[in-house]
N, C-alpha and C positions, 0 to 999 in steps of 0.2 A: 879878258881874264875875269872881269867881274861876273860876266854871264856864266862862265865855266864854274866859278866858285858857287854861284847860286844854284846851279844844277846839281853839283855835288852835295851841297847842303840839303837840298830837297830829297835826294836819294838817301842821305843819311837819316833824315827825319822819318822817311818811310821805313827804313830798316829798323829804326828805334821802335816805331809803333808796331811793326810786325814782330819784333823780338818780344815786346811786352805781351802781345797776344799769344805767342808761342809759349812764353813762360806760364801764363795763366792756364792755357790748355794742358801743358805738360804736368803742371801741379795737380790739376783735376784728374788727369789720367793716372798719375802716380798714386793719388789717394784712392782711386777706384781699384787699382791693382793691389794696393795694400790691403784693402778690404777683402779682395778675392783671396789673397795669400792667407790672411787671417782666418777666413772661413774654411780653408783647406781645399784639397783637390776634389772633394766629393760633392761640392755644391754645383749641381748641374742645372742649367736653365730649363724651365718648363715651358709648355706652350702658352701663348698669349691669348687671353680671353678677348673675344671679338663680340661685343654686345650690340653693335649697330647703333643707330640713333636713339637718344634718350630724351624723353619729354616728361617733365615733372608737372603734375597737375596742381593748380592753385586750390585754396580753400573755397568752399561753396559761397561764403559771404564776400569773397573778392571777385566773383564772376558775375557777369551779366548775361543777358540773352544773346547778345552778339558774340561773346566769347564762346558760349555753348554751341552756337550755330557754326562758328569757325572751327571748333573742335570736331564737330560732326563732319564737316567738309574735309578736314585733314584726314580723319579716320577713313573716309571713303576713298581718299587718294592713295594713302600709303598702307592701309590695311592694319596698322598698329592699333591695339586697344590697351591703353594703360589703366583701364578701369575707372572707378569714380572715387569719391572721397573715402571709401572704405579701404583704399590702398594705404592710407597713412593714419596713424592714431595709436592709442595705448594698446588696443587689441585689434589685430587685423586677421580676418578669416576670409580667404578668397577661394571660391569653389566654382564649378561649372566649366565654361569654355571661354578662353581668351584667344581672339583671332590673331593678335600680334604679340609684342613683347609685354612683359609684366614687371613693374617696379613697385615693391612694397617695402614699408618700413614702419616699425613700431616696437613697443616693449615685448609683446607676444605676437609673433607672426606665424600664420599657418596658411599654406597653399596646398590645396588638394584639388587640382583642376587640370584640364587639358589645355595646354598653352602651346600655340603654334608659333612660338618664338623663343626668346631668351627670358630667363627669370633672374631678377636682381632683388635679393631679399636681405634686409639688415634689421637687427633687433637684439634684445637680450636673449630670447628663446626663439629660434627659427626652425620651422619644420616645413620642408618642401616635399610634396608627393604628387601623385597623379602621373600624367604623361607630358613630358617636356620635349618639344620638337628640336630645340637647339641647346644652348648652354645654360648652366646654372652658376651664378656667382652669389655667394652668401657669406655673411659674417655675423657673429654674435657670441654670447657666452656659451650657449649650447646650440649646436647646429646639427640637424639631421636631414639627410636627403634620402627619400624612399621612392618607390614607384619605378618609372622608366624615364631615362634621360638619353635622348638620341645624340646629344652632343657631348661636350666636356663639362666637368664639374670642378669649380674652384671655390673652396670653402676654408674658413679660418675661424677659430674661437678657442674657448677653454676646453670644451669637450666636443669633438668633431666626429660624426658618424656618417660616412657615405655608404648608405645601405641600399642603394638603388641598383637597378640593372642599367649600367652605364655603357653606352656604345663607344664613347671616346676615351679621353684620358682623364685622370683624376689628379688634382693637386690639393692636398689637405695639410693644414698646419694648426697645431694647438698643443695644449698641455697633454691631453690624451686623445690620440687618433686611433680609431678602431674601424677596420674594414670587416664587418660581420659576415656570418656564414651566408646570409641571404643576398649579399652583394656580389656583383660580377662586373668586371672592368674589361671592356673590349680593347683598350689601348694600354698605355703605360700608366704607372702610378708613382707620383712624387709625394712622399710623406715625411713630415718633420714634426717633432714634438718631444716632450719629456718621455712619454711612453707610447710606442707604436705597436699595434697588434694587427696582423693580417690573417684573416680566417677565410674570407671569400676568395673566389677565383679571379686571377689576373691573366689575361691573354697576352699581355706584353711584358715589359720589364718592370721591375720594382726598384726604385731608388729611395732609400730611407735613411734618415739621420735622427738619432735620439739618444737619450741616456739608456733606455731599455727597449729592445726590439724583440718581438716574438712572432715567428712565422709558423702558421698552422695550416694554411690552405695551399692549393695548387697554383703554381706560377709557370706559365708556358714559356716565358723568356728568361732573362738573367736576373740575378739578385745582386744589388750593389748596396751594401749596408755599412753604416758607420755608427758605432755606439760603444758604451762602456760594457754593457751586457747584451749578448746576442744568443737567442735560443731558437733552434730549428726543431719544431715539435715532431713527434712520431707520425703525425698525419700529414706532414708537409710533403709535397711532390714538386720538385724543382726540375724543369726540363732543360734549363740552360746552365750557365756557370754561376757559382757563388763566389763573390768577391766581398771580403769584409775587412774593415780597418778598426782596430781596437787595441787597447793595451792589455786586454785579457783574452784568454782562449775562448773560442766559441763552444757552446753546448749543443751538440747534435744528438737528439734522443734516438734510441734504437727504433728502427722502423722507418725513419725518414729516408726519402729517396732524392738523390742529387745526381742527375744524369751527366752533367758537365763537370768541369774542373772546379776544385775548391782552392781559392787563392787567398792567402792570409797576408795582410800588410800590417805589421805591428806599428801602432801609433802610441805616442806618449800623451795623448789627450790634451789636457789644459796646457802642457808645456808647448805643444805644437801651436796652439792658438796664440799664446803669448809671443812665441818666436815669430809667428806670422805678422802679428801686430808690430813688433819691433822692426821687422824687415820692411814692412810697408812704410813706417815712419822714417826709417833710414833712407829709403828710396825717395820719399817726398823731400827730406832735408837736402839730399844731394842735388836733386833737381832744382830746388829753390836756390841753393847757394850758387850753383853753376849759372842758372839763369840770371840772377842778380849781378854776378860778375860780368857776364856778357853784356847786359843792359847798361851797366856802369861804364864799360869801355865804349859802347856806342854813344852814350850821353856825353862822355868826354870828347869824343870825336866831333859830335854835332855842336855841342855847347861847352867848349873848354873852360869857360869862365863861370859856369853855374855854381861851383863850390864857393868861389870868391864872392859871387853875387849873394848867395844865401848867407854867408858869414857876414857880409856887409850890411844887409838889411837887419839881421839879428843884432848887430852892434849898434846901428843907428836908431832903429825903432823896434826894440825887443817886444814891447807890449802889443803893438799892432801886428807884428809878424806872428807871434804865438796866438793872439786872439783871433785874427782872421783865419789862420789855418785851423784852429780848433772849431771855429764856427762851420767851416766847410766839412770837416771830418764828421761832426755830430749832426749837422742839419741835413746833409744830403740823404742819409737813409730815411729820415723822417719825411722829407719831401717825396722820396720815391714811394713810400707806403701810401701817402696821401694821393699821389697820382694814380696808383694802382686801384685804390678804392673808387675812383671816379670812372673806371672801366675805359672811358674814351682816352684817358691819359696813359694807358699802358704802353703804347709805342714810345711816348716821350720818356716814360720810366725806364724802358729798356736802354734807350740811348744814354740816359742819365747814369745808369748803373755802369755802362761801359766807360763813360767819361770818368766816373768816380774811381773805378779800378785803375785806369791809366794815371789819374791824378795821385792816387796813393802810391803807385809805383814810382812816378817821377819825384814825388815829395820825399820818399824814403831814400832814393838815390841822391838827391840833393843834400839831405841831412847827413848821410854817411860821408859824402865828399867834404862837406863843411867841417864835420867833426875830425876827419882825417887831416884836413888842412890845418885846423887849429892845433892838433897834436904835433904836426910837423913844425909849426912855428915854436912850440914849446921846447923842442929839442934843437931849434935853430937849423932847420932843414928846409930849403926852398922847394916847395911842392909845385911851383909854376914853371919849372925849367923846361920840361918836355912832357910828352904824353905818358911816358913811363913813370915819371915822378908823380904826375896827377893821379894815374891809376893806382900807384902804390899807396898814396894817401887815402884814396877812396877805399881800397881794399882794407886798409888798417881801420878806418872808421866803420866799415861794414862789420868787421870781426868784433869790434868793441860793442856795437849795437846788438849783434847776434848773441854774444855772451851775456850781456846785461839782460837781454830779452828772455833768457832762460830762468832768471831769478823770479820766484813767485811774487806776485803783487808789484814789486819794483819793476820787473820786466815789462808789465803792461803799461805802467806809467811812462817808462823810458821810451817805448815804441810809440805811444800816443804823442808824447812831446816831440819826438823826432818827426813824425808825420805832420804834426801841426806846424812846426818850424819850417820844414821843407815846402809844404803846400803854401803856407802864408808868404814865404819869401818869393815863391814863383808867381803868386797872384799879384803881389806888389810890384814885381819887376814887369810883368805883362802890362799892368795898368800904367806904369811909368813909360814904357815903350809906346803904348797906345796914345798917351797924351802927347808925347814927343812927335809922333807921326801926324 
């Protein structure tokens, strides 16, 4: 019989750990879904930038002859040429021919070269031109891409202008995003900002979200727009369907041509966003509550006396229980950061984070059970009669902690104390059992 009980307990422990993992995963998924709901149905995923291997060059004063010889050998092997010290600085100006990928960064960055690979450019003012054989990824306050790009373009900044002949797709985000007349896009265009203007030709579809959108050029695919104000200019030529979401009517100037259907989905704008946020938070709260109740039930099945143990340690050694738990709660994140900074300690940091999350969950469950058990004693109700009475006391304690946790400032203090008490009691109990063994 003892062996059978041991096996059942082990399966219960595994179920408890699996349940904790499922709770954390579901909470993360609910938060992600909430963000998607808040963003609205129009947020469509764009292509992923594939930049290949990246090598950052050190400063000249940090390099010796052996390093330079090694770099020359590597360049001969992989064909990449990341340039020299001119790639990084206050002012960067790269011209000529680059046989591989190019990575540049500075306050003012200019690239006017033939690059037989990808271009990664970052700075306050970024200008990329010439002929780029692969993709362009750039970010800055003002970002402009000209010339010819045979791959995709991904740019972000305050003022963004993809003005190149682009064979692939374009993803641009900024306060002002303009696809000028000299630009052409061979694929799709994903555009987001406060003001979006499309004048150049797009061979694929256009997906845009902004406060103000103006379409003036030809689009060979469909238009999918979301904005407060949308204008289809007289020079626009839309070969596919026009779908727009707004709380205002669209303005279609005389002379504009739309070959497909025009679909209007009325949106309430900010109200939809707030409703999406609330829906996401509600989904997260329901997932959290349900998960905690399930884990609480599993904990009672595995360790039916954990609530009594927690309450006992708090009564006998309140200072040690609270102090030890608080040390674990506060010191673990600091230790994790220190391990990550050493690089070699990253695997240990990952395991420490997982153990920390499980400890927080177990501590919170123990504190809720102890609080519910204490409340049951106040009303002269025996919470240790059966599984149902223990679970009822735990659920009552969990409800009290959840309600108090919603109170500003006080809620944070209550949750911290509950976690500290629960973890501290569990650590003391484990130490006691270890010494007894």
